[in-house]
TIRO-2110 file (N, C-alpha, C; in Angstrom, 1 decimal):
// TIRO-2110
0.8, -1.2, 0.0, N, 1, A
0.0, 0.0, 0.0, CA, 1, A
0.9, 1.3, 0.0, C, 1, A
2.0, 1.2, 0.7, N, 2, A
2.9, 2.4, 0.7, CA, 2, A
3.4, 2.7, -0.6, C, 2, A
3.7, 1.8, -1.5, N, 3, A
4.2, 2.1, -2.8, CA, 3, A
3.1, 2.8, -3.7, C, 3, A
1.9, 2.5, -3.5, N, 4, A
0.8, 3.1, -4.2, CA, 4, A
0.7, 4.6, -3.7, C, 4, A
0.8, 4.8, -2.4, N, 5, A
0.7, 6.2, -1.9, CA, 5, A
1.9, 7.0, -2.4, C, 5, A
3.1, 6.4, -2.4, N, 6, A
4.3, 7.1, -2.8, CA, 6, A
4.2, 7.4, -4.3, C, 6, A
3.7, 6.5, -5.1, N, 7, A
3.6, 6.8, -6.5, CA, 7, A
2.6, 7.9, -6.8, C, 7, A
1.5, 7.9, -6.0, N, 8, A
0.5, 9.0, -6.2, CA, 8, A
1.0, 10.3, -5.8, C, 8, A
1.9, 10.3, -4.7, N, 9, A
2.5, 11.5, -4.3, CA, 9, A
3.5, 12.0, -5.3, C, 9, A
4.3, 11.1, -5.9, N, 10, A
5.2, 11.5, -7.0, CA, 10, A
4.5, 12.1, -8.2, C, 10, A
3.4, 11.4, -8.5, N, 11, A
2.6, 11.8, -9.7, CA, 11, A
2.0, 13.2, -9.4, C, 11, A
1.5, 13.5, -8.2, N, 12, A
1.0, 14.8, -7.9, CA, 12, A
2.1, 15.9, -7.9, C, 12, A
3.3, 15.6, -7.5, N, 13, A
4.4, 16.5, -7.6, CA, 13, A
4.7, 16.8, -9.0, C, 13, A
4.7, 15.8, -9.9, N, 14, A
4.9, 15.9, -11.3, CA, 14, A
3.9, 16.8, -12.0, C, 14, A
2.6, 16.6, -11.6, N, 15, A
1.6, 17.4, -12.2, CA, 15, A
1.7, 18.9, -11.8, C, 15, A
2.0, 19.1, -10.5, N, 16, A
2.1, 20.4, -10.0, CA, 16, A
3.3, 21.1, -10.7, C, 16, A
4.4, 20.4, -10.9, N, 17, A
5.6, 20.9, -11.6, CA, 17, A
5.3, 21.3, -13.0, C, 17, A
4.6, 20.4, -13.7, N, 18, A
4.3, 20.7, -15.1, CA, 18, A
3.4, 21.9, -15.3, C, 18, A
2.5, 22.0, -14.4, N, 19, A
1.5, 23.1, -14.5, CA, 19, A
2.1, 24.5, -14.0, C, 19, A
3.1, 24.4, -13.1, N, 20, A
3.6, 25.7, -12.6, CA, 20, A
4.9, 26.1, -13.2, C, 20, A
5.6, 25.3, -14.0, N, 21, A
6.9, 25.6, -14.5, CA, 21, A
6.8, 26.4, -15.8, C, 21, A
7.8, 27.3, -16.0, N, 22, A
7.8, 28.1, -17.2, CA, 22, A
9.0, 27.7, -18.1, C, 22, A
9.8, 26.8, -17.7, N, 23, A
11.0, 26.4, -18.4, CA, 23, A
10.8, 25.0, -19.0, C, 23, A
11.1, 24.9, -20.3, N, 24, A
10.8, 23.6, -21.0, CA, 24, A
11.5, 22.4, -20.4, C, 24, A
12.8, 22.6, -20.0, N, 25, A
13.5, 21.5, -19.5, CA, 25, A
13.0, 21.1, -18.1, C, 25, A
12.5, 22.0, -17.3, N, 26, A
11.9, 21.7, -16.0, CA, 26, A
10.6, 20.9, -16.3, C, 26, A
9.9, 21.3, -17.3, N, 27, A
8.6, 20.6, -17.6, CA, 27, A
9.0, 19.1, -18.0, C, 27, A
10.0, 19.0, -18.8, N, 28, A
10.5, 17.6, -19.2, CA, 28, A
10.8, 16.8, -18.0, C, 28, A
11.6, 17.4, -17.0, N, 29, A
12.0, 16.6, -15.9, CA, 29, A
10.8, 16.2, -15.0, C, 29, A
9.8, 17.1, -14.9, N, 30, A
8.6, 16.7, -14.1, CA, 30, A
7.8, 15.7, -14.9, C, 30, A
7.8, 15.7, -16.2, N, 31, A
7.1, 14.6, -16.9, CA, 31, A
7.8, 13.3, -16.7, C, 31, A
9.1, 13.3, -16.6, N, 32, A
9.9, 12.1, -16.2, CA, 32, A
9.6, 11.6, -14.8, C, 32, A
9.3, 12.5, -13.9, N, 33, A
8.9, 12.1, -12.5, CA, 33, A
7.5, 11.4, -12.6, C, 33, A
6.7, 12.0, -13.4, N, 34, A
5.3, 11.3, -13.6, CA, 34, A
5.5, 10.0, -14.2, C, 34, A
6.4, 9.8, -15.1, N, 35, A
6.6, 8.5, -15.8, CA, 35, A
7.1, 7.5, -14.7, C, 35, A
8.0, 7.9, -13.9, N, 36, A
8.6, 7.0, -12.8, CA, 36, A
7.5, 6.7, -11.9, C, 36, A
6.6, 7.6, -11.6, N, 37, A
5.5, 7.3, -10.7, CA, 37, A
4.5, 6.2, -11.3, C, 37, A
4.3, 6.4, -12.6, N, 38, A
3.4, 5.4, -13.3, CA, 38, A
4.1, 4.0, -13.3, C, 38, A
5.4, 4.0, -13.5, N, 39, A
6.1, 2.7, -13.5, CA, 39, A
6.0, 2.1, -12.1, C, 39, A
6.2, 2.9, -11.0, N, 40, A
6.1, 2.4, -9.7, CA, 40, A
4.7, 1.8, -9.4, C, 40, A
3.6, 2.5, -9.9, N, 41, A
2.3, 2.1, -9.7, CA, 41, A
2.0, 0.8, -10.4, C, 41, A
2.5, 0.6, -11.6, N, 42, A
2.4, -0.6, -12.4, CA, 42, A
3.0, -1.8, -11.6, C, 42, A
4.2, -1.5, -11.1, N, 43, A
4.9, -2.6, -10.4, CA, 43, A
4.2, -3.0, -9.1, C, 43, A
3.7, -1.9, -8.4, N, 44, A
2.9, -2.2, -7.2, CA, 44, A
1.7, -3.0, -7.5, C, 44, A
0.9, -2.7, -8.5, N, 45, A
-0.3, -3.4, -8.8, CA, 45, A
0.0, -4.8, -9.3, C, 45, A
1.1, -5.0, -10.0, N, 46, A
1.5, -6.3, -10.4, CA, 46, A
1.9, -7.2, -9.2, C, 46, A
2.5, -6.6, -8.2, N, 47, A
2.9, -7.4, -7.0, CA, 47, A
1.7, -7.7, -6.2, C, 47, A
0.8, -6.7, -6.0, N, 48, A
-0.4, -7.0, -5.2, CA, 48, A
-1.4, -7.9, -5.8, C, 48, A
-1.5, -8.0, -7.1, N, 49, A
-2.5, -8.8, -7.8, CA, 49, A
-2.0, -10.3, -7.9, C, 49, A
-0.8, -10.5, -7.5, N, 50, A
-0.2, -11.9, -7.5, CA, 50, A
-0.3, -12.5, -8.9, C, 50, A
-0.2, -11.7, -9.9, N, 51, A
-0.2, -12.3, -11.3, CA, 51, A
1.2, -12.6, -11.7, C, 51, A
1.4, -13.1, -12.9, N, 52, A
2.7, -13.4, -13.4, CA, 52, A
3.5, -12.1, -13.4, C, 52, A
4.7, -12.0, -12.7, N, 53, A
5.4, -10.7, -12.7, CA, 53, A
5.9, -10.3, -14.0, C, 53, A
6.0, -11.2, -15.0, N, 54, A
6.4, -10.8, -16.3, CA, 54, A
5.5, -9.8, -17.0, C, 54, A
4.2, -9.9, -16.7, N, 55, A
3.2, -8.9, -17.3, CA, 55, A
3.5, -7.5, -16.8, C, 55, A
3.8, -7.3, -15.5, N, 56, A
4.1, -6.0, -15.0, CA, 56, A
5.4, -5.5, -15.6, C, 56, A
6.4, -6.4, -15.8, N, 57, A
7.7, -6.0, -16.3, CA, 57, A
7.5, -5.6, -17.8, C, 57, A
6.7, -6.3, -18.5, N, 58, A
6.5, -5.9, -19.9, CA, 58, A
5.8, -4.6, -20.0, C, 58, A
4.9, -4.3, -19.2, N, 59, A
4.2, -2.9, -19.2, CA, 59, A
5.2, -1.8, -18.9, C, 59, A
6.1, -2.1, -17.9, N, 60, A
7.1, -1.1, -17.5, CA, 60, A
8.1, -0.9, -18.6, C, 60, A
8.5, -1.9, -19.3, N, 61, A
9.4, -1.7, -20.5, CA, 61, A
8.7, -0.9, -21.6, C, 61, A
7.4, -1.2, -21.8, N, 62, A
6.7, -0.4, -22.8, CA, 62, A
6.6, 1.1, -22.4, C, 62, A
6.4, 1.3, -21.1, N, 63, A
6.3, 2.7, -20.7, CA, 63, A
7.7, 3.4, -20.8, C, 63, A
8.8, 2.6, -20.5, N, 64, A
10.1, 3.2, -20.7, CA, 64, A
10.4, 3.5, -22.2, C, 64, A
10.0, 2.6, -23.1, N, 65, A
10.2, 2.9, -24.5, CA, 65, A
9.5, 4.2, -25.0, C, 65, A
8.3, 4.4, -24.5, N, 66, A
7.5, 5.6, -24.8, CA, 66, A
8.2, 6.8, -24.2, C, 66, A
8.7, 6.6, -23.0, N, 67, A
9.4, 7.7, -22.3, CA, 67, A
10.7, 8.1, -23.0, C, 67, A
11.4, 7.1, -23.5, N, 68, A
12.7, 7.4, -24.3, CA, 68, A
12.4, 8.2, -25.5, C, 68, A
11.3, 7.7, -26.2, N, 69, A
10.9, 8.4, -27.5, CA, 69, A
10.5, 9.9, -27.1, C, 69, A
9.8, 10.0, -26.0, N, 70, A
9.4, 11.4, -25.6, CA, 70, A
10.6, 12.2, -25.3, C, 70, A
11.6, 11.6, -24.6, N, 71, A
12.8, 12.4, -24.3, CA, 71, A
13.5, 12.9, -25.5, C, 71, A
13.6, 12.0, -26.5, N, 72, A
14.3, 12.4, -27.7, CA, 72, A
13.6, 13.6, -28.4, C, 72, A
12.3, 13.4, -28.6, N, 73, A
11.5, 14.5, -29.2, CA, 73, A
11.6, 15.8, -28.4, C, 73, A
11.4, 15.7, -27.1, N, 74, A
11.4, 16.9, -26.3, CA, 74, A
12.7, 17.6, -26.3, C, 74, A
13.8, 16.9, -26.2, N, 75, A
15.1, 17.5, -26.2, CA, 75, A
15.4, 18.1, -27.5, C, 75, A
15.1, 17.4, -28.6, N, 76, A
15.3, 18.0, -29.9, CA, 76, A
14.4, 19.3, -30.1, C, 76, A
13.2, 19.3, -29.6, N, 77, A
12.4, 20.5, -29.7, CA, 77, A
13.1, 21.7, -28.9, C, 77, A
13.6, 21.4, -27.7, N, 78, A
14.2, 22.4, -26.9, CA, 78, A
15.5, 22.9, -27.5, C, 78, A
16.3, 22.1, -28.1, N, 79, A
17.5, 22.5, -28.8, CA, 79, A
17.1, 23.4, -30.0, C, 79, A
16.1, 23.0, -30.8, N, 80, A
15.6, 23.8, -31.9, CA, 80, A
15.1, 25.2, -31.5, C, 80, A
14.3, 25.2, -30.4, N, 81, A
13.8, 26.5, -29.9, CA, 81, A
14.9, 27.4, -29.4, C, 81, A
15.9, 26.8, -28.7, N, 82, A
17.0, 27.5, -28.2, CA, 82, A
17.9, 28.1, -29.4, C, 82, A
18.1, 27.3, -30.4, N, 83, A
18.9, 27.8, -31.6, CA, 83, A
18.1, 28.9, -32.3, C, 83, A
16.8, 28.7, -32.5, N, 84, A
16.0, 29.7, -33.3, CA, 84, A
15.7, 30.9, -32.6, C, 84, A
15.3, 30.8, -31.3, N, 85, A
14.8, 32.0, -30.6, CA, 85, A
15.7, 32.4, -29.4, C, 85, A
16.6, 31.6, -29.0, N, 86, A
17.5, 31.9, -27.9, CA, 86, A
16.9, 31.8, -26.5, C, 86, A
15.8, 31.1, -26.4, N, 87, A
15.1, 30.9, -25.1, CA, 87, A
14.3, 29.6, -25.1, C, 87, A
14.1, 29.1, -24.0, N, 88, A
13.2, 28.0, -23.8, CA, 88, A
12.1, 28.3, -22.7, C, 88, A
12.0, 29.6, -22.5, N, 89, A
10.9, 30.0, -21.5, CA, 89, A
9.6, 30.1, -22.2, C, 89, A
8.6, 29.5, -21.6, N, 90, A
7.3, 29.4, -22.2, CA, 90, A
6.7, 30.7, -22.5, C, 90, A
6.8, 31.6, -21.5, N, 91, A
6.2, 33.0, -21.6, CA, 91, A
6.8, 33.7, -22.8, C, 91, A
8.1, 33.7, -22.9, N, 92, A
8.8, 34.4, -24.0, CA, 92, A
8.5, 33.8, -25.3, C, 92, A
8.3, 32.5, -25.4, N, 93, A
7.9, 31.9, -26.7, CA, 93, A
6.4, 32.3, -27.0, C, 93, A
5.6, 32.4, -26.1, N, 94, A
4.2, 32.9, -26.3, CA, 94, A
4.2, 34.3, -26.9, C, 94, A
5.0, 35.1, -26.4, N, 95, A
5.1, 36.5, -26.8, CA, 95, A
5.5, 36.6, -28.3, C, 95, A
6.3, 35.6, -28.8, N, 96, A
6.8, 35.7, -30.1, CA, 96, A
5.6, 35.5, -31.1, C, 96, A
4.5, 34.9, -30.7, N, 97, A
3.4, 34.6, -31.5, CA, 97, A
2.7, 35.8, -31.9, C, 97, A
2.7, 36.8, -31.1, N, 98, A
1.9, 38.1, -31.3, CA, 98, A
2.6, 39.1, -32.1, C, 98, A
END
């Protein structure tokens, strides 16, 4: 039960960080915290349900694969924005639109 509470707390911290941060790299780090919380929750449910542990591990590997793809795209986007506009601040990028 404590792993479920810990994963929910980590996920809540990640959501708060994503919603309150103005820097793209901080948002990315908080998204990774949310992914780690989801992996912990999957592992906890797999352990508590007494199912074959391979099923939980397969889901965790799938989440990792999506997370790695997300990291590659997000870092490439941040590098592109930094080279083109010289900033990765969300507010500064919004002002460029107007």
